[in-house]
C-alpha positions in Angstrom: 18.0 -20.5 50.7 18.6 -20.2 47.0 16.3 -23.2 46.5 13.7 -21.5 48.6 13.9 -18.2 46.6 13.8 -20.1 43.4 10.8 -22.2 44.5 9.1 -19.0 45.7 9.7 -17.3 42.4 8.3 -20.3 40.5 5.2 -20.3 42.6 4.7 -16.6 42.2 5.3 -16.8 38.4 2.9 -19.8 38.1 0.2 -18.0 40.1 0.6 -14.9 38.0 0.5 -16.9 34.8 -2.5 -18.9 36.2 -4.3 -15.7 37.0 -3.6 -14.2 33.6 -4.6 -17.5 31.9 -7.8 -17.6 34.0 -8.6 -14.0 33.2 -7.8 -14.6 29.5 -10.1 -17.6 29.4 -12.9 -15.7 31.1 -12.7 -13.0 28.5 -12.6 -15.5 25.6 -15.6 -17.3 27.0 -17.5 -14.0 27.3 -16.6 -13.1 23.7 -17.7 -16.6 22.4 -21.0 -16.3 24.3 -21.7 -12.9 22.7 -20.8 -14.2 19.3 -23.0 -17.3 19.9 -26.0 -15.0 20.8 -25.5 -12.9 17.6 -25.3 -16.1 15.5 -28.4 -17.5 17.0 -30.3 -14.3 16.3 -29.2 -14.4 12.7 -30.1 -18.0 12.4 -33.6 -17.4 13.9 -34.1 -14.5 11.4 -33.1 -16.7 8.5 -35.4 -19.5 9.7 -38.3 -17.1 10.0 -37.6 -15.7 6.5 -37.3 -19.1 4.9 -40.5 -20.4 6.5 -42.5 -17.3 6.0 -45.4 -17.8 3.7 -45.5 -14.5 1.8 -47.0 -15.9 -1.3 -48.8 -14.0 -4.0 -52.0 -14.9 -5.9 -53.5 -13.7 -9.1 -57.1 -14.6 -9.7 -58.2 -15.9 -13.1 -60.7 -13.0 -13.3 -61.1 -9.6 -11.5 -64.7 -10.6 -10.9 -63.6 -13.6 -8.7 -61.9 -13.7 -5.4 -59.3 -16.5 -5.4 -57.5 -17.3 -2.1 -55.1 -20.0 -0.9 -56.1 -21.4 2.5 -53.4 -24.0 3.0 -50.5 -25.8 1.3 -49.9 -29.2 3.0 -47.3 -31.7 2.0 -47.9 -35.4 2.8 -44.4 -37.0 3.1 -45.5 -40.6 2.8 -47.6 -40.0 -0.3 -45.1 -37.4 -1.8 -48.0 -35.2 -2.7 -48.9 -31.5 -2.0 -52.4 -30.4 -1.5 -53.3 -26.8 -2.0 -56.6 -25.7 -0.5 -58.2 -22.8 -2.3 -61.4 -20.7 -1.9 -63.3 -19.1 -4.7 -66.1 -16.4 -4.3 -67.9 -14.0 -6.6 -70.9 -11.7 -6.7 -72.0 -12.6 -10.3 -75.1 -14.7 -11.1 -74.6 -18.4 -10.3 -71.5 -19.6 -12.2 -70.8 -22.8 -14.0 -67.1 -23.3 -13.4 -64.7 -25.6 -15.3 -61.0 -26.1 -14.4 -59.0 -27.6 -17.3 -57.5 -30.9 -16.2 -56.5 -32.4 -19.6 -53.7 -31.0 -21.7 -54.0 -27.6 -20.0 -54.1 -29.1 -16.5 -52.7 -27.0 -13.6 -49.0 -27.4 -13.1 -46.7 -26.6 -10.1 -43.1 -25.6 -10.3 -40.6 -26.2 -7.4 -37.9 -23.9 -6.2 -35.3 -25.8 -8.2 -37.2 -25.6 -11.5 -38.9 -29.1 -11.3 -42.4 -29.3 -12.6 -45.1 -31.4 -10.9 -48.2 -32.9 -12.5 -51.7 -32.6 -11.2 -52.9 -35.7 -9.4 -56.4 -34.7 -8.5 -58.9 -31.8 -8.3 -61.8 -31.7 -5.8 -64.4 -28.9 -5.5 -67.9 -29.1 -3.9 -70.1 -31.3 -6.0 -67.6 -31.4 -8.9 -67.8 -33.8 -11.8 -64.9 -34.9 -14.0 -65.3 -35.2 -17.8 -63.5 -34.5 -21.1 -60.4 -32.8 -19.6 -62.2 -30.5 -17.2 -63.4 -30.6 -13.6 -66.9 -28.9 -13.5 -68.7 -27.5 -10.5 -71.3 -24.8 -9.7 -70.3 -21.6 -7.7 -73.4 -19.9 -6.3 -73.5 -16.1 -5.9 -71.7 -14.9 -2.8 -71.1 -18.4 -1.4 -67.4 -19.4 -0.9 -66.5 -22.6 -2.7 -63.6 -24.6 -1.3 -61.4 -26.8 -3.5 -58.3 -28.8 -3.4 -55.5 -29.2 -6.0 -53.2 -32.1 -5.4 -49.9 -32.4 -7.1 -47.8 -35.7 -7.2 -44.2 -36.8 -7.0 -43.0 -33.9 -4.8 -40.2 -34.9 -2.5 -40.2 -33.6 1.1 -36.9 -31.8 0.3 -39.0 -29.3 -1.7 -39.7 -26.4 0.7 -41.6 -24.0 -1.6 -43.5 -24.0 -4.9 -42.3 -21.1 -7.1 -45.4 -21.1 -9.3 -48.7 -22.9 -9.5 -50.9 -22.1 -12.5 -54.0 -23.3 -14.2 -57.0 -22.1 -16.3 -60.7 -21.7 -15.4 -63.6 -21.3 -17.8 -66.7 -19.7 -16.3 -70.2 -18.7 -17.4 -73.6 -18.0 -16.1 -75.3 -21.2 -14.9 -78.6 -20.4 -16.7 -76.9 -19.3 -19.9 -77.2 -15.8 -21.3 -73.5 -15.3 -22.2 -71.0 -13.7 -19.8 -68.6 -16.4 -20.6 -65.0 -15.9 -19.5 -61.7 -17.7 -19.3 -58.5 -16.9 -17.4 -55.4 -18.3 -15.7 -54.7 -18.2 -12.0 -51.2 -17.9 -10.5 -49.9 -18.7 -7.0 -46.2 -17.7 -6.4 -43.7 -18.5 -3.7 -46.0 -20.9 -1.7 -44.3 -22.5 1.3 -45.2 -26.2 1.8 -46.2 -27.2 5.3 -44.9 -30.9 5.4 -46.5 -33.2 8.0 
């Protein structure tokens, strides 16, 4: 009989412990799931923040609208192509982007600088350290600035800058020069 009571006490004790352990485990699982949900929300917020493209542009002149359309990174070529759009309401303009000693330069988020590889605008011609093209009145002109030796580990360009020279196509003065700036530009790698 003593063995039976002892066995009965052991069974009741183990069931009680088992019930408490099961209940404790359920509570712990619920707590971990809630914590996991909060951490996922924080991670999603950080991901959205890091990949948001809240860049800033400064035109080379208040008379010209200078916009960035895209910033694409090509992993295999290790280049970044920045597509820009220029418009104005002045008389037809003869545009020159310096590509020689004053060529546009891009700076990465870790302070690296990247050299210009190529510039392309509609009907542009290269010569003597400049890329020349015509920008008709009120017509958007699309161009592409390509920078080289940029590793895919670079997520963002902190600064891209360069200098344009512009003047009336038919002469008559109104010559100007100014530097553009693009800041905090996220690279969309392929």
